[in-house]
C-alpha positions as CSV (number, residue, x, y, z in Angstrom):
1,X,-17.0,-20.3,17.6
2,X,-15.7,-22.4,20.6
3,X,-15.2,-19.7,23.2
4,X,-18.2,-20.5,25.4
5,X,-20.4,-23.5,26.2
6,X,-23.3,-21.9,24.3
7,X,-21.2,-21.4,21.2
8,X,-19.8,-25.0,21.4
9,X,-23.4,-26.2,21.4
10,X,-23.9,-24.6,18.1
11,X,-20.9,-26.4,16.8
12,X,-22.2,-29.7,18.1
13,X,-25.5,-29.0,16.3
14,X,-23.6,-28.4,13.0
15,X,-21.7,-31.7,13.4
16,X,-24.8,-33.7,14.2
17,X,-26.5,-32.2,11.2
18,X,-23.8,-33.2,8.8
19,X,-23.6,-36.7,10.3
20,X,-27.4,-37.0,9.9
21,X,-27.0,-36.4,6.2
22,X,-24.7,-39.5,5.9
23,X,-21.5,-37.6,5.7
24,X,-18.3,-38.1,7.7
25,X,-17.0,-34.9,9.2
26,X,-13.6,-33.6,10.5
27,X,-13.8,-30.7,12.9
28,X,-10.9,-28.1,12.9
29,X,-10.9,-25.6,15.8
30,X,-9.1,-22.4,16.6
31,X,-7.9,-21.3,20.1
32,X,-10.4,-20.0,22.6
33,X,-10.2,-16.9,24.7
34,X,-8.7,-13.5,24.6
35,X,-5.8,-11.8,26.4
36,X,-6.4,-11.9,30.2
37,X,-8.1,-15.3,30.3
38,X,-5.7,-17.9,31.7
39,X,-5.8,-20.3,28.7
40,X,-5.7,-17.6,26.0
41,X,-2.8,-17.8,23.6
42,X,-1.9,-14.1,24.2
43,X,-1.9,-14.7,27.9
44,X,0.4,-17.6,27.6
45,X,2.8,-15.6,25.4
46,X,2.8,-12.8,28.0
47,X,4.1,-15.3,30.6
48,X,6.9,-16.5,28.3
49,X,7.9,-12.9,27.4
50,X,8.0,-11.9,31.1
51,X,10.2,-14.9,31.9
52,X,13.1,-13.8,29.7
53,X,14.2,-13.8,26.1
54,X,12.2,-16.3,24.1
55,X,13.0,-17.7,20.6
56,X,10.6,-18.1,17.8
57,X,10.7,-21.9,18.4
58,X,9.7,-21.3,22.1
59,X,6.8,-19.1,21.1
60,X,5.5,-21.7,18.6
61,X,5.5,-24.3,21.4
62,X,3.4,-22.0,23.5
63,X,1.1,-20.8,20.8
64,X,0.2,-24.4,19.8
65,X,-1.2,-24.9,23.3
66,X,-4.3,-22.7,22.6
67,X,-5.6,-25.0,20.0
68,X,-4.8,-28.1,22.0
69,X,-7.0,-26.8,24.8
70,X,-9.7,-26.2,22.3
71,X,-9.7,-29.7,20.8
72,X,-10.0,-31.3,24.2
73,X,-12.8,-29.1,25.3
74,X,-14.7,-29.4,22.0
75,X,-14.2,-33.2,22.0
76,X,-15.8,-33.3,25.5
77,X,-18.8,-31.4,24.2
78,X,-19.2,-33.7,21.2
79,X,-18.9,-36.8,23.5
80,X,-21.5,-35.5,25.8
81,X,-23.9,-35.2,22.8
82,X,-23.4,-38.9,22.1
83,X,-20.9,-38.6,19.3
84,X,-17.6,-40.4,19.1
85,X,-14.8,-37.7,18.9
86,X,-11.0,-38.0,19.1
87,X,-9.0,-34.8,19.7
88,X,-5.8,-34.5,17.6
89,X,-2.9,-32.1,17.4
90,X,-2.0,-30.8,14.0
91,X,0.9,-33.2,13.6
92,X,-1.2,-36.2,14.8
93,X,-3.6,-35.3,11.9
94,X,-0.7,-35.5,9.5
95,X,0.0,-31.8,9.0
96,X,3.7,-31.4,8.0
97,X,5.4,-28.0,7.6
98,X,8.7,-26.2,7.0
99,X,10.6,-24.7,9.9
100,X,9.4,-21.1,9.5
101,X,8.3,-20.6,13.1
102,X,5.4,-18.3,13.4
103,X,4.4,-18.4,9.7
104,X,5.1,-22.0,8.6
105,X,4.0,-23.3,5.3
106,X,2.3,-26.7,5.0
107,X,4.6,-29.0,2.9
108,X,2.5,-32.2,3.0
109,X,-0.6,-33.7,4.6
110,X,-0.7,-37.4,5.4
111,X,-4.4,-38.3,5.8
112,X,-3.9,-42.0,6.6
113,X,-4.7,-41.7,10.3
114,X,-7.6,-39.4,9.9
115,X,-9.1,-41.6,7.2
116,X,-8.8,-44.6,9.5
117,X,-10.7,-42.8,12.2
118,X,-13.5,-41.8,9.8
119,X,-13.9,-45.4,8.7
120,X,-14.5,-46.3,12.4
121,X,-17.2,-43.6,12.7
122,X,-15.0,-41.4,14.8
123,X,-15.2,-37.6,14.5
124,X,-11.6,-36.3,14.4
125,X,-11.3,-32.9,16.2
126,X,-8.1,-31.3,14.8
127,X,-6.1,-28.4,16.3
128,X,-5.9,-25.8,13.6
129,X,-3.0,-23.3,13.1
130,X,-0.3,-25.9,13.8
131,X,1.8,-28.7,12.4
132,X,5.3,-30.2,12.7
133,X,8.4,-30.1,10.6
134,X,10.3,-33.1,9.4
135,X,12.8,-32.5,12.2
136,X,9.9,-32.8,14.7
137,X,9.6,-29.1,15.6
138,X,6.1,-27.9,16.5
139,X,5.2,-24.9,14.2
140,X,2.4,-22.5,13.8
141,X,0.9,-21.3,10.5
142,X,0.4,-17.6,11.1
143,X,-2.8,-15.5,10.6
144,X,-5.7,-17.5,9.3
145,X,-3.9,-20.7,10.2
146,X,-7.0,-22.7,11.2
147,X,-8.7,-21.9,7.9
148,X,-5.5,-23.1,6.2
149,X,-5.5,-26.3,8.2
150,X,-9.1,-27.0,7.3
151,X,-8.5,-26.4,3.6
152,X,-5.3,-28.5,3.6
153,X,-7.1,-31.4,5.3
154,X,-10.1,-31.0,2.9
155,X,-7.8,-31.3,-0.1
156,X,-5.9,-34.3,1.4
157,X,-9.2,-36.1,2.3
158,X,-11.0,-35.3,-1.0
159,X,-13.8,-33.5,0.9
160,X,-17.1,-32.6,-0.6
161,X,-16.5,-29.1,0.7
162,X,-14.9,-27.1,3.5
163,X,-17.1,-25.1,5.8
164,X,-15.6,-22.1,7.6
165,X,-17.7,-21.0,10.6
166,X,-17.4,-17.4,11.9
167,X,-19.4,-14.6,13.5
168,X,-21.0,-13.3,10.3
169,X,-23.4,-15.0,7.9
170,X,-20.9,-15.0,5.0
171,X,-18.6,-12.7,3.1
172,X,-20.3,-9.3,2.7
173,X,-20.1,-6.5,0.2
174,X,-18.5,-4.3,2.9
175,X,-17.8,-4.3,6.7
176,X,-21.3,-4.2,8.3
177,X,-19.8,-2.3,11.2
178,X,-19.0,0.5,8.8
179,X,-21.7,0.0,6.2
180,X,-25.0,-1.0,7.8
181,X,-26.6,-1.8,4.4
182,X,-23.9,-4.3,3.5
183,X,-25.3,-7.6,2.1
184,X,-24.0,-11.2,2.1
185,X,-22.6,-12.4,-1.2
186,X,-24.0,-15.9,-2.1
187,X,-21.1,-16.8,-4.4
188,X,-17.6,-15.7,-5.1
189,X,-15.0,-17.2,-7.6
190,X,-11.7,-18.1,-6.1
191,X,-10.1,-15.2,-8.0
192,X,-12.5,-12.7,-6.6
193,X,-11.6,-13.6,-3.1
194,X,-7.9,-13.1,-3.8
195,X,-8.8,-9.6,-5.2
196,X,-10.8,-8.8,-2.0
197,X,-7.9,-10.0,0.2
198,X,-5.6,-7.7,-1.7
199,X,-8.0,-4.8,-0.8
200,X,-7.8,-5.7,2.9
201,X,-10.6,-8.2,3.4
202,X,-9.8,-10.6,6.3
203,X,-12.8,-12.9,6.4
204,X,-10.8,-15.9,5.0
205,X,-7.1,-16.2,4.5
206,X,-5.9,-16.4,0.8
207,X,-3.7,-19.3,1.6
208,X,-6.8,-21.4,2.5
209,X,-8.4,-20.3,-0.8
210,X,-5.3,-21.2,-2.7
211,X,-5.2,-24.7,-1.3
212,X,-8.9,-25.4,-2.0
213,X,-8.5,-24.0,-5.5
214,X,-5.9,-26.6,-6.3
215,X,-8.5,-29.4,-6.1
216,X,-11.6,-27.3,-6.9
217,X,-13.0,-28.0,-3.4
218,X,-15.7,-25.4,-2.5
219,X,-15.2,-23.3,0.6
220,X,-18.4,-22.2,2.3
221,X,-18.2,-19.3,4.8
222,X,-21.2,-19.5,7.3
223,X,-22.3,-18.2,10.7
224,X,-21.8,-20.5,13.7
225,X,-25.1,-19.4,15.2
226,X,-27.4,-19.4,12.2
227,X,-28.6,-21.5,9.4
228,X,-28.1,-19.1,6.5
229,X,-26.5,-20.7,3.4
230,X,-23.5,-18.4,3.6
231,X,-21.0,-17.6,0.9
232,X,-19.7,-20.3,-1.4
233,X,-16.2,-19.8,-2.8
234,X,-15.5,-22.0,-5.9
235,X,-14.6,-22.1,-9.6
236,X,-17.5,-20.3,-11.2
237,X,-17.7,-22.4,-14.3
238,X,-17.4,-25.8,-12.5
239,X,-19.9,-24.7,-9.8
240,X,-22.5,-23.6,-12.3
241,X,-22.1,-26.8,-14.4
242,X,-22.5,-28.9,-11.2
243,X,-25.7,-27.1,-10.5
244,X,-27.0,-27.9,-14.0
245,X,-27.0,-24.4,-15.4
């Protein structure tokens, strides 16, 4: 969603749309680029591996750079559009973790600083996939780490919902590359997503769903490029009651 200038313009449009509805918004971004591009995480890891024997701590320091590049670039695009962004690392946004390098667990989120920015009309742009331990070590969260960051921040901030933007219009009945007639599911219960994940679905990480479920915050999986409503993941009973059914 942030790999090219054209894709970033879609993100800017989404942020402006939410702001226009009177909401405050926190943007969480993943790294940009693939192996071979100079700023891509895999490229940076290749440099470290070629230099000698690296530790898990070394690799987390390098892997955190990808998202830091993304927040600076995305903040520049938002600023150009007349918004007031502030790029933040995971630890600046209050994401605290254990010391399990490469697959750290979030232990706490302190939303104080992010809340203070929102009160000033600032759009925090947070690096996903990373945090810091109580010892000050920079850590990464493993696969799906940016989704997990977004869900954890959503819970800590008491968000209305957490929107996950991707390259598909939502969670589908099957992989559309294998099943052309696959359709987008408009709603899934939290439990159904866990079941799909156990069967190999990788649209959203179960850890992100688990965090959102703790506070009954809906997750909405949408396309970055389109305006389709996407797939809402929530508690089925509470969701239907809220809609007045």
